C-alpha positions, 0 to 999 in steps of 0.5 A: 385717426389716433393709433392705438399704443397697443398696436404700435408696441406690437409692431415694435416687438415684431420688428425687433424680433425680425432684426434679431434674425437678420442680425444672426443671419448676417453673422452666419454669412460673414463667417461662411464668407471668411471661410470661402475667401480662405478657401479661394486663397488657398487653392490659387497657388495650385491653379496658377501652377497648373496653368503655367505648366500647361502653358509651358507644355503648349509652347513647345508642343502642337496644340492639336496633340489634344482635343481640349487645347484646340477647336476641332476641325471636323464637322461642327455639332452646332451645340454649346454647353453652359455651366451656370453657378447660382445659389440654393437659397435666397435672401442674398440681395441681387446675387442671383438676379445679376447672374441670370441677367449675364446669362440672358445676355449670353443667350441673346448673342450665342447662335448655337443650340444651348444645353445647360448644367445648373448648379444651384436651385435658384438658377435651375428654377429660373432657367426652367421658367425661361424654357431652357434645356437643362441636362444636369442639376446640382445642389447644396454645393456652396457650403464647404465645397470640395474638389470632389463636388465638381468632379462630375461636372468636369467629367461631363464637360470634358467627355461631351466636348471630347466626343464632339457633342459640343463645340465649346463649353462655357462657365457662368459664375460670380467672381468675388472682388470685395465684400461690396463688389461681385461681378457675374461673368461668362467665360469659355472653359473648353477649348481650354483658355485661362479665365483671367478674372479668377483669383484677382482678389489680392491684386484688386486689393493692392490696386494691381491690374487683373491678369489677362486671359490667354496663354503666357507671353512666349519666351525666346525659342531654345530657352528651355528643353523639355523631355516628356515621358512617356510622351506629350500626349500622355502628359496632357491626358493627365494634366488637362482634365485636372486643369479643367477640374481646378477651373470649375472648382475655382469658379465654385469657390468664387461663386460661394464667396460672392453668395455669402458676401451678398447675403451678409450685406443684404442681412446687414441692410435689412438689420439697419432698415429694421433699426430705422423702423423701430426708431420711427415706431418708437417716436410714433408710440411716444407721440401717441402715448403723449397725445393720450395723456394730454387727452386724459388731462383735458378730460379731467380738467373739463370734468372739474370745470363742469363740477365747479 
């Protein structure tokens, strides 16, 4: 059955308009991704310095001095808190699906009762459909994230862990590796451990192995002598909540960069697919137009032959 050239032209126009939209979204996502990566690189020195300071303090003091450093030996609550970072909008490829698969894998292995803080509307909706208990939800944090945006999350985690409401706090986010690679991970936040995957963008680009988790390698005893004012407990009370905030903020920045990168690549793929579809439709249009011209010539020739 011949296809009307008018219908094909209408389809070509529709796909062309769609390509304009996806191309514009790709450029916007690329701009946001560059800004997010710049934020990740800018905050890394502070996060590294804060972690090194805490690691040095922990080596010369008792980890039991602060509840954020060691697991409590008191009666366990049997509950765990999980902070999940996803996006607020779609059109970002498999970004949210991969994160939710990693969360589902964590839910299958954990034996404790789980409460969730959902950051991002997509994750919140999916977790509600999974009938999981969400104690708090936050939205619109991935565009131009600031440290004040995550302070409430860190306060909830630190406060409830200190009170003994939860035995541990975990954080689920997508670590940015490159424009093509983003890795969803779930890591322990409290008791405080170093999230080794954070901030490895430069190391991965240079071909260096990522930094591992855990405390730094102990130096020979007596190498340093520390004087705490007013006391180690007071110093840790000031530093550890800020360290938790920095790790949560770094996770938000990593997730934001991963989201914009995934959206940029998804829109680029959509633009390429639209271009291929336009080429196919143009070929079909030319074939249909040529068939119409051939048919008209045949009709004219037949009419002339009938008159003769």
